[in-house]
N, C-alpha and C positions, 0 to 999 in steps of 0.2 A: 482734127476733132476738137470741138470746143468744150467749154465748161458745162457741166450738168446744172441746169437751173434748179435752185433750191427754194423752198418756201421763204417768203419774206420773214426776216428776223432770225431764221435758222443759220444764215451765213455768218452771223456774229459769233455763234457758238462753234463754228467749224473753222478749219484752217485750209488755206489754198495749198494744193499739192500739184506739182508739175512733174510728170514722168515722161520725159522726152517730148513728143508732140501731143501726149495725152495730158489733160489738165482737168482739174475740178476740185470740188470741195469734199472733204471727208470729215467725219466726226473726229474731233480731237481725242475723244476717249479711246477710239480704236487704236490710234498710234501712240498715245501717251499713257500706256499702261493697260488699257482695257483688254485688247486682244493679245498684246504681248504678255501681259500678266497671266491671262488664261493659258497661253501656250506654255509659259514657264511652269505654271502649276500642273499642267498636263504632263510635261516632261518630268517633273519631280515625282508625280504620282506613278508614272511609268517606271522610273528608276527604282522607287521604293517597292513597287510590285515585283520588279525583276530581282531585287535583293531578297525579298521575302520568299519568292519562288525558289531562288538558288539555295537559300537556307533550308527550306523544306526538302529540297532534293538531296542536299548533303546530309541532312538529318536522316532521311529515309535510307540513303546508302549506308551511313554509319550503323543504323539499326540492323540492316541486313547482315553486315559484317559481324556485329556483336551477336546476333541471333545464330549465325553460322558457328561461331566459336562456342556458344552455349550448346548447340546441337552436337558438336564434336565431343565436348565434355560429357554430355549425356550418353552418346554412343560408346564412349570409353567405359563409362560406369556399367553399361548394360552388356558389354562384351560384343558389341556390333563390330563386324569386320571393318578394319581400317582400310582406308582408300577404296571404299566400295564404289561401284559405278554411280550410284545415286549421289553420294557425297561429292565425288569428283565432278559430276554434272552440275550440281548446285554451285560448287566453287567456281567452275567455268562460267556459269551464268553471271555470278556476282562480279567476277573479273571483267567479263565482257561489258557489263553495264557500268561498273564503277571505274574500271581501268586499273593501271598498275598501282595507283594509290591504295587500293584495297589490299594488295599483296604487301606493300610496304607497311601499312597500318597493322596488319595481322602480325608481321614480323616485329614491329615495335611493341605490340602488346605482349608477344612472347618474351621479348627482351626485358620488359618491365616485370613480368612474372619471374624471370630468372633472377633479377636483381632483388626482388622481394624474398625469394627463396634463399638467396645467398645471405641477405641481411638477417633473416630468421635463424639460419644455421649458425651464424656468428653471434647470436644472442642480442642483436640490435632490434629495437622496436621500430616499426614503420607506421605510416599513417593508416595502413590497412589493418594492422594488428591493433592499433589504438581505437579505430572506429568500429571494427567488427568484433574484436575480442577473440578469445580462444575457440569459440564455437563456430567460427566462420567456415563455410563450405565453398567449394570451387565456384558455384554460381554467384554467391554473394560477393566473392572477390572480383569476379569478372564484372559484375554490375557496378562495383565501386571503382575499379581501375578503368573501365571503359565507359566513362560518363559521356553522355550525348547531350549537348546543350539544347 
């Protein structure tokens, strides 16, 4: 296979490329940054989109866990049956969607609440008591402790 004939004067702006028995002239811009730059920008755009999508997914998952915790608090205030079928079903759905990280995160939130309670019992101020004051309720504490970026 021979070289592809190019218009007169165009060959000066192109470079000769030989690929095995294939040969010809290609635009220098294609190989010297044009197409590769385009591919690199596309790859960066794809990676950024993936990061943003992952962040949005994690944020949505964290919101589900926080909202479930707030629901349990509300159920406790209203005397709703503990471990009801509906609550267990919702917990199961969250764990199926988010995975064991949801269980661990809920346990970590509970541990933080215990540490806050212990500090308060011992008369120590915490960031929660400083930020929310004496009028804090359970929902505002959860909103402060469970911050979602």
